[in-house]
C-alpha positions, 0 to 999 in steps of 0.5 A: 586468584579468582574464586568462583562464588554463587551468583544471583545472576542478572536479568537476561535479554540485554547486553551485559555490563560486567562490574568489578568492584574494589572494596567490600565494606560499608560502601561496597555493600551499598554499591552492591545493592545498587548494581544488584537491584537497578536492572530489576527495577528500571528498564535498563539498556544494559544488564549489570552483572556482579562479575568480581569483587576484590579485597586483600583478605581472601576469606573476608572477600569470599564471605562478602561475595556470598552475601552481596551476590558477586560471582568471583573474587580477587585479592589484588586490584591489579588482577581485577583491572586486567581481567577481560571479563570486567567492563567497569571498575567500581572503586570503594576503597579509602581515598589514598588508593583512588587515584592509582586504581582509577588511572590503571582502570582507565588505562586498561580501557575500563569505565570507572565509578569512584567513591567520593571524595575523588582523591586525597589531593588536588594533584591526584584529582587533576591527574584523574580528570585528565585521564578521564577526559582522554579515556572519554575520547575512546568511549570509556566513561568515569563518574564520581559517586555523590549519591545524595544527588540521587535522592528523588527530593534533591533531584526535584529541588534541582529541577525546580531551581532550574525552572526558576521557581525560587528566582535569583539565588541569595543564600544557601545554608547546609549542615552535615552532622554526625556523632560517631567520634564523640567517645574519645575511646573510639579507635584510630581508624583509617578515617582519622589518618590524613595519609589514608583519608586525606582529611576528616569531616571535611572530606567525609561529609564536607565533600557531600555538602559542597557537591550537593550545594553546587548541584542544587544551585546550578553554579560553583563556589568562587571562594571560601573562608574557613575554620577547622578543629580537631577535638580529640588529638590522640586515640587508642590504636585499633585491636585489629587492622581496619580497611586500608589500615596496616596492622598495629599494636593494641597498646598505646595511642596514635595521633589523629591527623585530620579535622573533626569539624569544619565550618566555612562560608562561601560565595557562589559565582553569582554572588549568592552567599553560602554557609557550611558545617561538617562535623562528626561531634554533633552529639545525638546526630547520626546522619543529619544533612539539611540544606536550604536555598533562599531565592528572590521568589521563594525557598527550598529546604531538604532534610535527609532525616525526612528523605521523601519530603521537600519543603517549598515556599512560594514567595509570590503568593499573598502573605495571608496564606503563604508559607513553607509547604511539604511536597511528598516526593513519591509521585511517578513523575518525580525523579527516579520514581517511575520504577518504584511503588505507588504514591505515598510509599517512601524510599530509603538511603539504599535507593540512591545507589540503585539510582546511581547505577541506573544513571551510569548504565544509561550513560555507558549505553548512550555514550554520553558523559555521566554526572557528576564527572571526574571534572566535577569531583576535581572542582569539589576537591579544589573547594576542599583544598581552599577550605583547608588553606583558609583554615590554616590562615585563620588559625590565629583568632583576633581578640574581641575587646571587652 
């Protein structure tokens, strides 16, 4: 049953876009920040309203609603989807529920934003993409949340690649490194269970870097070769239910059923080569994402730990003074920067979700397909499945002679 909460309200004078969000943990907080802020920074054609937030624990979801500024709460996502005062359903749940919620929301005539990866399987993602295509014919739009496209520096890099600044692409190398699983006593949360997460570092981190690499390159991967590893195969059962995980005993351990690290190479449709690393065991690395693109005329590099900067090498300059130079991406004519601060005043991680909300609101108001679409999410899902298939085939190593 809906529970009214105090709401911050929304900017007035614009038609509303009423948001219903399922999930209220890490991504729920980030998405709430995006919806709450976008209309206060950018001149939007519609006014996002935080109408209702949903979670199974009534007390916890009421607390989240108060913190994040949602007007009402639900404890059943089906009730949220059926509400007449919800125009867009934002899915911030574990991957095993993405397909069911998205399909129901599209069938109910709602726009949909779904967190990455789009689904846990290619089959689920295909069903979601088909539903999104059918819904688009009736003016209902669906987008998948790859927020790193919305970093101003990566958006500028995409613009520069499209303009031909680095020429024909030769190489892409990308790594996404975290260390939150290094401690073998870290409990067995839902992210370590295949039935709920789909995969481990591959879906959690690999989905991001596959999408970002294809987005910046402006082309798709045509094939991959991979290895994966699970370093700690059993972990303590959690002392309390975590989001999306059924209650379990505090005694004993459970099996980790996903990968801890994934390494793979790939080839783009143009013939350009790519290498990828995704791990949650890189001791000392908290959220380190780095990507570099090398072309026949130049190179670009981005490091998430230096989020407001882009490295650029113009290979056409004389060698006597050529080299990588830093572009400080804070100018008002850089992507997304027109609504923020004077040059030199940097942005942060949370702003990517504001930009995501901005882009989706414009797409809804203008009736055009948002990017990345569910079809884009499906393509990433196919790459992830190909990585897993390749890793299974490569599980037996050929001995190297002495």
